[in-house]
C-alpha positions as a Markdown table, in Angstrom:
| # | Residue | x | y | z |
|---|---|---|---|---|
| 1 | Unk | 219.7 | 344.7 | 59.1 |
| 2 | Unk | 217.1 | 343.7 | 56.5 |
| 3 | Unk | 217.2 | 340.0 | 58.7 |
| 4 | Unk | 216.1 | 341.6 | 61.7 |
| 5 | Unk | 213.4 | 343.9 | 60.0 |
| 6 | Unk | 211.7 | 340.5 | 58.7 |
| 7 | Unk | 212.1 | 339.1 | 62.0 |
| 8 | Unk | 210.6 | 341.7 | 63.5 |
| 9 | Unk | 207.5 | 341.8 | 60.6 |
| 10 | Unk | 207.0 | 338.1 | 61.0 |
| 11 | Unk | 207.2 | 338.6 | 65.3 |
| 12 | Unk | 204.6 | 341.2 | 65.3 |
| 13 | Unk | 202.7 | 339.4 | 62.8 |
| 14 | Unk | 202.3 | 336.6 | 65.1 |
| 15 | Unk | 201.5 | 338.6 | 67.8 |
| 16 | Unk | 198.9 | 340.0 | 65.7 |
| 17 | Unk | 197.5 | 336.5 | 65.1 |
| 18 | Unk | 197.4 | 335.5 | 68.6 |
| 19 | Unk | 195.2 | 338.7 | 69.7 |
| 20 | Unk | 192.7 | 338.3 | 67.1 |
| 21 | Unk | 192.2 | 334.8 | 67.5 |
| 22 | Unk | 192.3 | 335.2 | 71.7 |
| 23 | Unk | 190.2 | 338.7 | 72.0 |
| 24 | Unk | 186.8 | 336.1 | 71.6 |
| 25 | Unk | 187.5 | 334.2 | 74.0 |
| 26 | Unk | 188.1 | 337.4 | 76.2 |
| 27 | Unk | 184.8 | 338.8 | 75.4 |
| 28 | Unk | 183.1 | 335.5 | 76.2 |
| 29 | Unk | 184.6 | 334.4 | 79.0 |
| 30 | Unk | 183.4 | 338.4 | 80.0 |
| 31 | Unk | 179.7 | 337.7 | 79.1 |
| 32 | Unk | 177.7 | 337.0 | 82.4 |
| 33 | Unk | 176.5 | 333.7 | 82.9 |
| 34 | Unk | 172.6 | 332.5 | 82.8 |
| 35 | Unk | 169.9 | 333.7 | 80.4 |
| 36 | Unk | 171.1 | 337.0 | 78.9 |
| 37 | Unk | 167.6 | 337.8 | 78.1 |
| 38 | Unk | 166.4 | 337.1 | 81.9 |
| 39 | Unk | 169.2 | 339.2 | 83.1 |
| 40 | Unk | 168.6 | 342.2 | 81.2 |
| 41 | Unk | 164.5 | 342.4 | 82.0 |
| 42 | Unk | 166.1 | 341.8 | 86.1 |
| 43 | Unk | 168.0 | 345.2 | 85.4 |
| 44 | Unk | 165.6 | 347.2 | 83.3 |
| 45 | Unk | 162.7 | 346.2 | 84.9 |
| 46 | Unk | 163.5 | 344.7 | 88.8 |
| 47 | Unk | 161.2 | 341.9 | 87.9 |
| 48 | Unk | 162.5 | 338.4 | 87.2 |
| 49 | Unk | 160.1 | 335.7 | 88.3 |
| 50 | Unk | 161.6 | 331.8 | 87.8 |
| 51 | Unk | 164.4 | 333.5 | 85.8 |
| 52 | Unk | 167.9 | 331.6 | 84.9 |
| 53 | Unk | 170.2 | 333.9 | 86.1 |
| 54 | Unk | 172.7 | 331.2 | 87.6 |
| 55 | Unk | 176.1 | 332.5 | 88.2 |
| 56 | Unk | 175.8 | 335.9 | 87.0 |
| 57 | Unk | 177.0 | 338.9 | 88.6 |
| 58 | Unk | 175.4 | 341.3 | 90.3 |
| 59 | Unk | 178.0 | 342.8 | 92.4 |
| 60 | Unk | 177.1 | 346.1 | 93.2 |
| 61 | Unk | 174.1 | 346.4 | 91.6 |
| 62 | Unk | 171.2 | 348.6 | 93.1 |
| 63 | Unk | 168.0 | 345.7 | 93.3 |
| 64 | Unk | 166.0 | 347.4 | 95.4 |
| 65 | Unk | 162.3 | 345.8 | 95.9 |
| 66 | Unk | 163.4 | 343.3 | 93.0 |
| 67 | Unk | 161.2 | 340.8 | 92.5 |
| 68 | Unk | 162.9 | 337.2 | 92.2 |
| 69 | Unk | 160.5 | 334.8 | 93.1 |
| 70 | Unk | 161.4 | 331.2 | 92.2 |
| 71 | Unk | 164.6 | 332.6 | 90.6 |
| 72 | Unk | 167.8 | 330.7 | 89.9 |
| 73 | Unk | 170.5 | 332.8 | 91.5 |
| 74 | Unk | 172.7 | 330.2 | 92.3 |
| 75 | Unk | 176.4 | 330.6 | 92.2 |
| 76 | Unk | 175.3 | 334.1 | 91.8 |
| 77 | Unk | 177.8 | 336.7 | 92.6 |
| 78 | Unk | 175.7 | 339.5 | 94.7 |
| 79 | Unk | 178.9 | 340.9 | 96.9 |
| 80 | Unk | 177.8 | 344.4 | 97.7 |
| 81 | Unk | 174.2 | 344.6 | 96.3 |
| 82 | Unk | 171.5 | 346.7 | 97.6 |
| 83 | Unk | 168.4 | 344.1 | 97.7 |
| 84 | Unk | 166.6 | 345.9 | 100.5 |
| 85 | Unk | 162.9 | 344.7 | 100.2 |
| 86 | Unk | 163.6 | 342.3 | 97.0 |
| 87 | Unk | 160.9 | 339.0 | 97.3 |
| 88 | Unk | 163.4 | 336.2 | 96.9 |
| 89 | Unk | 160.5 | 333.3 | 97.5 |
| 90 | Unk | 161.7 | 330.0 | 96.9 |
| 91 | Unk | 164.7 | 331.3 | 94.8 |
| 92 | Unk | 167.6 | 329.0 | 94.7 |
| 93 | Unk | 170.6 | 330.6 | 95.8 |
| 94 | Unk | 172.8 | 327.8 | 96.6 |
| 95 | Unk | 176.7 | 328.3 | 96.7 |
| 96 | Unk | 175.9 | 332.4 | 95.9 |
| 97 | Unk | 177.8 | 335.2 | 97.2 |
| 98 | Unk | 175.6 | 338.2 | 99.1 |
| 99 | Unk | 178.9 | 339.1 | 100.9 |
| 100 | Unk | 178.9 | 342.9 | 102.4 |
| 101 | Unk | 175.1 | 342.8 | 100.9 |
| 102 | Unk | 172.2 | 345.1 | 102.3 |
| 103 | Unk | 169.4 | 342.5 | 103.0 |
| 104 | Unk | 166.8 | 344.9 | 104.7 |
| 105 | Unk | 163.4 | 343.6 | 104.5 |
| 106 | Unk | 164.0 | 340.7 | 101.8 |
| 107 | Unk | 161.7 | 338.0 | 102.1 |
| 108 | Unk | 163.5 | 334.7 | 101.8 |
| 109 | Unk | 160.4 | 332.4 | 102.4 |
| 110 | Unk | 161.2 | 328.7 | 101.4 |
| 111 | Unk | 164.6 | 330.1 | 99.5 |
| 112 | Unk | 167.6 | 327.8 | 99.2 |
| 113 | Unk | 170.4 | 329.5 | 101.4 |
| 114 | Unk | 172.7 | 326.5 | 101.6 |
| 115 | Unk | 176.2 | 327.3 | 101.0 |
| 116 | Unk | 175.4 | 330.9 | 100.7 |
| 117 | Unk | 178.2 | 333.3 | 101.4 |
| 118 | Unk | 176.8 | 336.0 | 103.8 |
| 119 | Unk | 180.2 | 337.3 | 105.4 |
| 120 | Unk | 179.8 | 340.9 | 106.5 |
| 121 | Unk | 175.9 | 341.5 | 105.1 |
| 122 | Unk | 173.8 | 343.5 | 106.6 |
| 123 | Unk | 170.7 | 341.5 | 107.3 |
| 124 | Unk | 167.8 | 342.8 | 109.0 |
| 125 | Unk | 164.0 | 342.2 | 109.3 |
| 126 | Unk | 164.3 | 339.8 | 107.1 |
| 127 | Unk | 161.9 | 336.6 | 106.3 |
| 128 | Unk | 163.8 | 333.3 | 106.3 |
| 129 | Unk | 160.4 | 330.9 | 106.9 |
| 130 | Unk | 161.3 | 327.6 | 105.9 |
| 131 | Unk | 164.3 | 328.5 | 104.0 |
| 132 | Unk | 167.3 | 326.1 | 103.7 |
| 133 | Unk | 170.2 | 327.0 | 105.3 |
| 134 | Unk | 172.7 | 324.6 | 105.2 |
| 135 | Unk | 176.6 | 325.4 | 105.4 |
| 136 | Unk | 175.5 | 329.4 | 105.2 |
| 137 | Unk | 178.8 | 331.8 | 106.1 |
| 138 | Unk | 177.1 | 334.8 | 108.4 |
| 139 | Unk | 180.6 | 335.4 | 109.9 |
| 140 | Unk | 180.9 | 339.3 | 110.8 |
| 141 | Unk | 177.1 | 339.9 | 109.3 |
| 142 | Unk | 175.0 | 341.8 | 111.1 |
| 143 | Unk | 171.7 | 340.7 | 111.8 |
| 144 | Unk | 168.7 | 341.9 | 113.5 |
| 145 | Unk | 165.6 | 340.9 | 113.8 |
| 146 | Unk | 165.9 | 338.1 | 111.1 |
| 147 | Unk | 165.9 | 333.8 | 111.9 |
| 148 | Unk | 169.3 | 333.4 | 111.4 |
| 149 | Unk | 171.5 | 332.8 | 114.1 |
| 150 | Unk | 174.5 | 330.0 | 115.4 |
| 151 | Unk | 172.9 | 326.9 | 116.8 |
| 152 | Unk | 169.6 | 327.1 | 117.9 |
| 153 | Unk | 167.1 | 324.7 | 119.4 |
| 154 | Unk | 165.9 | 321.4 | 117.7 |
| 155 | Unk | 162.3 | 322.5 | 116.4 |
| 156 | Unk | 162.7 | 326.2 | 116.5 |
| 157 | Unk | 160.4 | 328.4 | 115.1 |
| 158 | Unk | 160.9 | 330.9 | 112.7 |
| 159 | Unk | 158.7 | 333.5 | 112.3 |
| 160 | Unk | 156.6 | 334.1 | 108.6 |
| 161 | Unk | 155.3 | 337.3 | 107.7 |
| 162 | Unk | 152.2 | 335.7 | 106.5 |
């Protein structure tokens, strides 16, 4: 009996040590990427011009009217986010996930939308004048009054709000 007790105690000690060592790693990976001060500023004020928000998880966030001009949101997760009226002029969204997001009256003027996933997004009355849109995924997206489409003519004019 005493051998089993010592074995159980040793196993519990090993398990405790493993959990104690792994806990900081788990919490470190849960921390949002990008600059945490920039992220906090965006979430508290709705303004974050030229911010570093690379790889942040903003899925489901309400960013209505957010000022993100010149922000770096490459590889950010904005799936299901509401960006109605947001200003993303000159923003870098390369490789970002905007699937199922709400993009009404969003200003994407001169934004980098290369490789962005906008599948199932709702894109209404948004400005994409001068935006780069290579490999844009718009599968099952609802797009109205916005210069995003499949194919098109070389030199086709995309209207600008200005």
